N, C-alpha and C positions, 0 to 999 in steps of 0.2 A: 678320665681313667688315670689311675696311679701309674707312677713310673714302673713299679714292679709288674703290674698287669701288662703294660706295653712291652716290657722286655720278654715276658712269657709268650705273648702273642707273636712277637718278632721271632723268637726261637721256634715256635710252632709253625709259623708260616715258612720260614727258611727250611725247616725239616720237611714239611709237607711238599714243598716244591721240589726239593732235592731228591727225596725218597720216591716221590711220584715219577719224576723224570727217570730215575734209575730203574724203577720197576717197569715203566713203559718201554724203555729202551731194551731192558733185559728180556721182557716178554716178546717183543718184536724180533730180537736177535735169535731167540730160541725157536720161534715159529719159522723164521727164514732158514735157519740151519736144518730144522726138521723137514721142511719142504725140499730143501736141497738133497737131504738124505733120501727122501722117498722118490722125488721126481727128477732129480738132477742127473747129469750125464754120468755114464759108467765107462771107465777106460776099457777099450777092447783088450782081449787077452793077448799077451805078448807071445811071440813064437817060442814054443818049448814049454810054456807055462801049463801046468796040469789043469784040466777042466774039472768043474765040480761034478762029483760022482752022483749026487742026489739033490733033488729040489729041497729048499729050506722047509722046516716044519710048518704046519698050518698055523700054529699059534704065534709064529714069529712074523714081524712086519715084513712086507715085501721089500726086497732090496732095490726095487725100482724097475722101471720099464727099460728093457734092454734096447738101446738104439742100434741102428745099423752101424756097420764098421765106421769108426771115426769118433770125433768128439762132439759133445753138445746133446741136449735133449731132443727127442723126436719133434717134428714140426707141430703135431697136434698138442704137445704139452707146453708149447710156448704161449698158448692162449690163456689169459687169466681166468676166463670163465671155465675152461677145462680144468684148470688147477683147483678152482673152487669146487667143482663137481667131484673131482677125485678126493678132496678132503672129506666130502660128505659120505663117500663110500668106503672111507678108511675103516679098518676093523676096530673092535673094542680095545685091544691093547694099545693101539696108537692113540685113540681118543683119551683113554685113561692116563696115558703118559703125559699128553699135553695138559690135561686138566690138573694133574698133580703138580706139574711144573708151575702152571699159573697160580694155583692155590698157594704153593710154597713161596713163590715170589711175592705175592701180595700180602701173605701173612707176615713175611719178613719185613715188608715195607710198613705194615701197620704196627708191628712190634717196635721197629725203629722210630716211628713217629711217637709212640707212647714214651719210649725211653728218652727221646729228645725233649718232650714236654716236661717230663719229670726232672730231667737235668736242667732244663730252662728255669723251672720253679726254684730249684736249689740255688743255681747261680744267681738268679734275679734277687732272691732273698738275701744272699750273701752280699751282693753288690749294693743293694738299697739299705741294708741295715745301718752302715755308717751314715748314710744320708738321712735316715730317719732320726738317728741320734743327734746329728748336727741340727736338723730342723727343730727338734724338740728343745735342744739347748738354746737355739736362736730365739725361739718363742719365749723361753724363760728370761733371756736377756732383755727382750722387748718389754717384759713386764717389770723390769728393774732388778732382777736377780742376776748380778754380773759375775758371781762366783761359779762359773761354769767351765767344765773341762771334759772333752769327749775322748774316748779311747782312740789310739792311733793304730789303724789296721796295717797289716804288712804290705798291702798293695801299694805300689809306688804312687799312683795318682791320688787314690783316696787317702793315703798316708800324708801326702803333701797338703791336701785339703784340710784334713783334721789338724795337722800342725799349724797351718795358717789360721784356722778358726780358733785354736787354743791361744795362739799369740795375740789375735785380735781381742779375744775375751780378756786376756790378762792386761792388755794395753788399756781397754775400756775400764777395767777395774782400777788400774793405777790412776787413770785420768779422773775417775769419779772420786777416788780417795784424795787426789790432789785438789780437786775442786772443793771438797768438803773441808780439807785442811786449810785451803786458802781462805775460805769464808771464816773459819774459826780464827785463823791467824790475823786476818784484817780486823775482826772484832776485838781481838786481844790487843792489837797494836793501837787501835783507836781508843780503847777504854782508858788507858793510863793518862794520856794528855787531856782527854775530855774530863776525866775525874778530877784532875788537878785544876782545870779551868773552872769546872762547876763548883768545887769546894771553895776556891778562893773568891769567885764572883758572888756566891751566896753569902760568904762571910762578909764581904765588902758591903753587899746590899743590906745585911742585917746589922751592920755597924760593929761586928765582932772583929773583923780584920781591918786594920788601918790601910788606907790606900796610900802607898808610898811608891816612889820611882823604882825601887828595887823589886817590889812585888809586881808592879806592872811590867818590868823587864822580864821577870820570870814567866809571867803569863804570855808575853810576846814570844818567848822562846818556845813555849808549848804550841802556840799557834803556828810558828814557823815549822815545827816538827810535823804538825798535821799537814801543812801545805806541802812539805817535802814528801811526805808519805803518799799523798794523793798524786803528786807529779810523778813519783817513781812508779806507782802502780799504773798510771796511764802510759808512761813510756814503755814499761815492761809488756803490757798487754798489746800495745800497737806493734812493738818489735816482734813479739812472738807470733802475731797474726800476719806479719809481713806487710803491715800498712803504715809503718813509721816512715815519714818523709825524710830522705837523706839528700843533702846538698853535696853531691860528689864532685870534688875538684882535685887537681894535683896538689899534693901536700909534701912539703919538705919536713923531714922528721927531726933533724937536729934542733931547729927553733922550737918545734913542738915539745920535744923532751925538756928543753931548758925552761919553757914557759910552764909546763906541768910541774916541774920541780919547784919553781919559784912560787906557784900558787899554793903549795902545801908547806912551804918553808915556815910560816908562822906556827902552824900546828906542830911541825917537827921540833921547832925550837922550844915550844911549850912543853913537849914531852922529853926534851933533851936527847933527841935523836938526830944523828948526822945524816945529811942528804948527799948522795953522789950521783953524777951523771956520767955514763960511759957508753960511747958509741964509736963506730968506725967513721973515718973521715969521708968516705965515698959512698955514703948511704944513698940508695936510689929513692926516687919519689914514689909515692903510692897515691892512688885515686881513692879518696875517702871524704866523708863529712868531717871537717876539721873540728867542729864544735862537739860532735858526738865522740870523736876519738879523744878529745880532751876530757870528756866526761868519763870515758873508760879508764884512762890513765889516772884521773883524779880519784876515782873510786878505788882503784888498786893501791895507789899510794896512801890514800887515807886509811884503807884497811890495814896496810903494812905498818904504818906509823902507830895505829891504835893497838896492834898486837905485838909491837916490838918494845922491849924494856928500855928504860933510860940508859943512855950511854952506848946504844947499839947503832947500827948503820943500815940505812935503806938505800938501795941502788936502783936506778932506772937506766935502761940502756936499749940499744937496738943494733942489729946486724943483718946483713943480707945472706941468704942461703938459697942458692938456686934461683927459682922464679918467685920466691917468697921473701918477705921481710919479717924478722922476728923482733918483737918488742917485749921486753921483760922487766919485771919488778921483783927485786930480791930483798928479803929481810933476813935478819939474824935473830928472829924471835924463837918461841918455843916449838915451832913446827906444827904439823897437822898429823893426826893419827890416820892410818890407812883407811879405816872404816869411815872416818869423817871426810876424807878427800873425795869420796864418791858423792857426798851430799853437800859439798861446800858451795855449789852453785844453785842449790834449791832455794826457793823463796822463803824468807823469814828464818833460814837456818843460821844459827849463831854458835860459834865456839864457846863464847862466854856471854850468855844472854843478858845478865844483869849489867855487866860493864858496857856492852854495846848499846843497850837502851839508855843507860845513864849518860853516855857520851853523845847521844843524839843520833845514833845509827838506826836505820829503819829495817835492817835485815834483808834489804833488797839489792844492795850494792853489787854483789858478785853475780846475782841473777841477771841484773841489768847489763853487766859487763858481758856475760855470755850471749845474751840476746842481741846486743849491739854489734858484737864482733861477728856473729853469724849473719846478721843483716848485711854486713860488708863482704860476705863470702869467705870469711876466715873461720878460725877456731881458737879456743883458749884452752890451755893446759896448765896443770899444777904439778909441781914436783916438790915433795916435802918429806922430811923425816923428823920424828919427835926429837926435839933438842938441837936440831941442826938448821932451823929456819925453813923458809918456803920461797919458791920461785914460781911466779905466774908468768906464763909466756903467751903472747898473742901472735898468731901466725896470719899474716895478710898477704894477698898477692900484690906484687909490685906493679907499677903502672905499665900497661901493655902486655902483661904476662899472666900466666895461669898459676894458681896456687899449687904448690907441690904437696904431696901427701906426707 
């Protein structure tokens, strides 16, 4: 049976039990009061009270059997059998009165039951309408149509359910679009180095292209780019799935910053970019995978150097704030537009696609940074304005402490 049918039956059952109980109790109470009126005790006349001048009319019910002086019914009327016999000998007006009362009571009960069933149908249809819409939309999602959104009713609980469903559908749609874009992006990224390799190798096999050390070195560069792309994709997928192994140990940050700056110094010198290291003298230790943290800083520094014009400065530093440690990389480049700041950590997103690909970038560096930082229980932020440079900040919990928001 459907939920709507169950709700209607539930309304009807509750109404039937409630109205039946009320009708039964009402009928019993009326009969008891009527018996008390007919056969109950009569107060003896008070001294000085006027006596009735005439007996009651014949068509009026008897006021009751007059007891002897005192209170309470006469002894013979205390017997239930006698009371039943007296009911049988009641006049037509009394019987008609009782029948009319019973009829009106049960007619009201039946009308109340019908009204309760009709109201139950209306309420059940109203309650189940959003559920039917959500069920239908979920079925369409199951068939692959993810562009679904259901109306949000005004009811608090059903409204929450509808909003949660819409959020889930939107999230599934974004994930599906991301999956499709990822497949297209991977194919696009693999196509360029593979095309270069294929063209050169075919030319060498046909004797059109001469095999020289320079050409072999160029092919080796393309192979290294492919290898780096595969490694980056593997690290990113493992980190996002929470399955990337991390060798967490206490790490001193000052030597880490110096080593990171030294690793990118040749690249900075080639671009004529100055490197600076700035940090407090009393930096606390953090618990992290040192190699992965080096990878994070290397990606940020390499990205900053790549997008900083010659003669500019790139600075790497660290400072303690509360229970967290902030590591930051700052450049004096062209900056990032606000609409691009929201996508800067997306896979294969590039501010300058041609320059990044030509310089060997895979477009995964910042996505890997975000995934690795979150795998350490931290977060990464970017602050930038066009023409004023950019600052990437990594927030990590210090050793033995909790990260602050």
